[in-house]
N, C-alpha and C positions, 0 to 999 in steps of 0.2 A: 647678542640677543636682538632679534628683529623688533623694531619699534616703528610707530607711526606717529607723527607729530603734526599738530594743527596750531599754527601761530596766529593769534588773534591780534591783528594790528589795528591801532586806533580805537581800542575799547578800554583804555586805561581807567576811565572813571567807572565803567560798568564792572570791570574785573577787579579793581582795587578800590572799593568805597572807603572814603576817609571817615574818621570818627566825627559824628555830627556834634556841633557845639550845643551845650545846654543853655538855659536862660542866662547864666552868669558869663557866658562866652567861653567857658573852659570845655575843651573837647572831652566827651565821654569815651571811655575805652570800649572798643567793640572788636569782635572777631572778623577778620577779613573774609569776605565771602569767597567761595571757590570760583574760579573762572567758569563762565557759562558753559564752555564746551566740556567741562569735566563733571558737571552736575548730572544727576541720574535722570537724564532725559532719554526717551526712547528714540533712537535714530531712525531715519526713514528706512523702510523695508523695500526690496531686499538689500541687505548690507553685509559685506564680508566681515568676519570678526578680526579685529586687530587692536592692539593696545593703543589707546589714544590719550594724549595729554596736551594741555594747552600751555603756551608760553606767551603771556600777554606782554605787549610793548607799549610804552607811552607814546612813541612816535614810530613811524615805519622804519624798519631796520635798514641800514646802509647796504645797498646791493653790492655784493662782492664782485671783484673784477671777473669777467667771464673768460674762461679758458677756451681756446680753440682745440679741436681734435688734433692730436699729435700725428705725425707722419709715421706710418709703419715702415721700419727700415727694410729696404730692398735694394738690390744692385741693378734693378731694371731702370733705365733712364726715364724721366718723366715725359720725354718726347716720344717714347715708344707708344704706338697706338694699340688700344685694347680692342680685340676682335670680339664683339658681343655675340650672344647666342642668337642663332637665326630665328626670325619670326615668320611663321606661315600664316598668311593673312586670311581672315575669316570675314565673309560677307553673308549675313543672314539672308536666307531666301535667294542666294546667289551662288556663284562658283567660289568654293572655299578650298584653299590648299591644305592638305593634310599630310604632315610629316611627323614621324615619331622621333624620339630623342636620339636613337642610334643613327637615324638618317640625318638629323640636324647636325650631329657630330661629324659625320662624313662630309656634309656640305661645308661646314665651317673649316674643316681641314683643307678641303680643296681650295676654298677662297684664300686661306692663309698662304698656300703654296703660290697661287697666282700673284698675290700682292708682294710676296717676298721677291719673286722674279722681276716685279716692276719697281723694286727699290724702296718699298714702304717698310719702315722699321716697325715691327710689331712686338708687343709683349710676347715672349716665347710661348707658343701655344701649348707645348707639352707641359711647361711649368704652370700655365694658367689652368689647364685641366686638372693637375694635381691639387691646386689650391681649391678649385671648385668641388672636386670629389671629397676633399677633407671637410669643406664647409657643409656639404650635404650630410656628413656624419657628425656635425656639430663641433668640428675642430678647426682652429686657426693655424694653418700651416706656417705662416710667416711669423707667428708669435709663440713659438715653442709648443705647438699643438695644444694651445689653451683650449679647454673644453667649455663650450657654451651650454647654458641650461636649455636653450632652444636653438636649432640650427639657423644660421643666417641664410637668406635667399641668395641666389646667384647675383642679382643686382646689388644686394647689400654687401656681399664680399668684394665685388668690384669697386664699390664706392669706398669701402674700408681700406683696401690694399692699394688701389690705384686711383685715388680721387682726382688727380689733376691730369692724368694721361688722356690724350685725345681718344675718341671712340670711332669705331668702324661698325656700321650696322649692315645686316644682311636681311633682305625682305624677299620672300617668295610670294607673289600675289597675282591675281587674275582680275583685270579690269580692262575691257576692250582688248582681250588677249592676255596670255600669261607670260610673265617675264620675271627674271631675277634682277634685283636691284641691290647694289652695294654702294653705300655712302661713306666716303673716306673724308673725315673731318679732322685733318691734322692740325690746322692752324686755328680753327674755331671761327674763321671769317669767310673762307671761300671753299665750302665743301665740294668735293668732286663726286659726281654721280656716275656710276658705271651701271649700264643696263645691258642685259643679255639679248640675244636674238630670241624670237618667240619660242616658247616651250610648247612643243606639239603634243606631248603626252604628259600633261601635268599630274595625272594620277599616279605616275611612276616616280619614285624618288630618284632613280637613276637619271631621269630626264633633267631634273634640277641640278644634279651634280655635273652632268655633261654641259649644262648651260654656262657653267663657270668659265669655260674656255672661250666663250663668245662675248664675255663682258667687254663693253666699250664705253667711251665717254658719251654721256647724254646730259640733257639739261635738267631733267626732272626725274623723280622716282615715285614710289608708291606711298610715301609717308602720309599718314592720315587715315589709312584703312585700319580697322581694328574692331574692338569690342566696345559697345556702349552699355551703360548701366540703366537699369529700370528699377521701379519700386518692387518690393518683395511681397509676394502673395503666397500664403502657406498652402500645402506643406513643402512641396518641391515642384518647380516649374521647369519644363523643357522649352527652350526658345525654338523658333523656326530654324531648321538646319540649313547648312550649305552643303552642296555636293560637288563631286568632281569625278570624272570618268564616264564610261558608257552606261548610262542608266536607261531603262526602258521608258518610252514615252508615257506610259501609264503611271509612272512614278513621278508625281508632282509634289511641290512643296505642301500643297493642301493635303494630299494623302499621307505624306510623312508626318505632318502636324497631327492628324487624327491618330496615327499610330502611337506617336510619342505621348500624346495626351492620355492615352490608355495605359501608359507605363508609369505615369506620375505617382499614382497611389502606391505602386510597388516600390517606389524610391523613397517613400516616407521614412523607413528605418535608416536611410543613409544620411538623414538630416541631423544637424547638431541639436541636442536636446534643449539648449538654452535658447529661448525665443528672442533674445536680444542679440544673438550672433547670427549674422547672415554671410553666406559664402557664395562665390561665383566660381563654378567649375567649367573647365573646357574639356569637352569629350571629343576624342578622335577615334573613328571606327573604320575598319576595313571589312568589306563584305565578300564572302566567298561565292562560288558559282551557284550554290544552293540557296543563297539569300540569307544565310546566317552570319552573325558577327564572327569574323575569324581573328580579329585583333582589336583590342580596346585599350585606350590610355585616358585616364581622368587626372587632370592637373588643376591646381589652384595655387595662387600666390598668397593666400591667407595663412597666417600662422596657426589658425584654428583647424586647418584642413589636416586630415589624418590618412595614413595609408589604408586603414580599415574602411573609411568612407569611400575612398577611391575604388577599392575592390568591390564594395557594395554597389556602386553605380555601374561598374562594368558587368557585375552579375545581372543587374536589371537589363542591361543592353543585350545580354545573351538571349533574352526573350523576344527581341525584335525579329520580325520576319519581313524581308525586303523583296522576296520573289527571286526566281532564278534569273541568271544573267552573267555578266562578266565578273571574273574574280578580281578585277582591278578597280572595282568601285570603292570609293572612299567617301566619308561623310564627316561633317563637323557640326557640333551643336553645343550650346551652352546650357548648363543646368543651374538654376538659381535656388539655393537653399532658402527655406523659409526663415523669417526673422526680420526684425526692423532694427536698424542701428543708425547712429548719427549723434553728434553732440549738439545739434541745434545751432544756436548762435554763439556757442562757446568756441573760441579759437585757441588752438595750441600754437604758440609763437616761438620761433627759434631764438634763443638767447646766446648760444655758443656756436660759433661757426663750425660747420661740418657735421652737425648733429641731426640733420633733417631725416636720415633713415630711422633713427630711434624715435623721433617725434612722430613719424608716420605710424610707428607701432602703437604709440599712445592714442593717436586718432582712431585707430582701428579697434581699440579696446572698448568693450561694452560698458565700461564703468560710467562714462558720462551719460550715456543713454539710460542706464539703469537708475542713476540718481535723478535725472531730469524727469523720469516717470512720476516721481513723488514730489520733487521740488525743483522748480527751475533755478538755474544759477542766478546769483544776485546781479543786478544791473544798475549802473555800470560796474564793471569789474576790471581791475588791472592788478593781478596777483602773480606770484612766482611759485611754481611747483619745483621742489627740489627732491630728487631721488638719489639716495646714497646706494651705490651699486658695488657688488663684488666684481672682481675681474670677469667671472663667468656670466654675469648678467642677472644674478639674483638681486632683488631689491631688499635691502636691509632696513631702509628708513624712508619714510615719505613725509614731506613737510610742505605745507602751503602757507605762504606769507601773504596776507592781504588784509583789507579793511572790512572786517566782518562784525558789524554792530548788531544786526538783527539775528534773533534766534533761528529763523528759517535759513539765513545765509550760513550760520555756523553748522546747522544740520546738513546742508548741502555739502559744505566743505568736509565734514566728517565722513559723509558717504563717499566722496571722491578719494579721500585718504585711504579708507578701508578698501575700496574697490581696486585702486591702483597698486596697493601693497601686494596683491597676489599676481600681478602681471609678471611675465617672464620675458627678458630681452635677450637678443643674440649677442651676448658678451657686452661689457661696458665699452663705450667709445674709447679709442686709444688715448691714454694720458688723462682721462677724466674719471674721477671717482664720484663726483656729485653732478648729475645731469640736471641742469636748470632749464626750465621751460616757462614761458609766459602763458598765463591764462587770461584771456580778455573776452569781455562781453560788452557790446556797445549799449548806450542808453536806449531804453525801450520807450 
């Protein structure tokens, strides 16, 4: 049975009142008052329903020894470098590279062949692709095809199965010219930068794949280009796009902004209904000779992103009209789902080595923002959140151990317990049944 537990530490006197002595000094019998968290108080709204009970302690409980994430068994040596998924770099109101997943896969395979010829030992790419494909379906290929309640991302499965293997990054970017950069970081101390000759037709995926053959030693790469976050403005906002290819001089970033502003209302149904959940989508478009969208891909790293929302955004993009021109024009823009999220000054702190990917999921949960809307977290706070997990990542029990003396603090903790009990995780960390995370708030 799934339960949620709130441990009220340091409130022994409040939770267990002793019999008061009478005038003769003899204690009078009395009924022990129920713990504050179990009294019929109305918790802050909105709050998820979950069975709550309190376990008062006279003193803070002894913190159990923290377990590290176990190593997933594999015959791949830890010295083998993991070739990461290629990054097509985006510059808002600038030249943006647009590569689709099948094109990125072909690019990564070409880089793998080049590095193998140069003597770099890699995690076998064919095996890595099978692991990634299984993870996309919510299965852990190296752990008996264990089914997760929510699929792990590509980065999460890399950290789970190959946490200590060195990484190789692939970046296709345009800054003072377009070039492919591969960073080989085998030792973790002296990464090797390989940069290609200038890519003359960056709107063509074949040009980037051909650039692999020209990779040579260079001192620097494109690291640092990417996407930056902004505040959320409802309902759905399209950022200034980046383009690549032969666009007409009349197509400026200003004219594109006006067009996409006109599509924002059409994209409202694509947004998440919960106002406390915000998403950042990356849209990649290819434009045909008539000026219509011939190919669209919408991706997001958020666990709240759905295929239906991605299709919805691409349906909206089918209404864009870019004017006649080259059929090799490509465009990149970001779509910001409405919603405000964030845990304020509440920090989720790693207690068990190797659990950072799971803690990142907790940070992205709207539970902290939802509770803070009604009550701010107590300050100062140094508590421990304990989540009892099934192997597949379902949360069976939520417990917060902390010093909660005030009613408001207890209500905030109750709200957190209820909100986090509905969270789904991409399978439990290897070797860990209880995920422990620090909850800290500085003194205000």
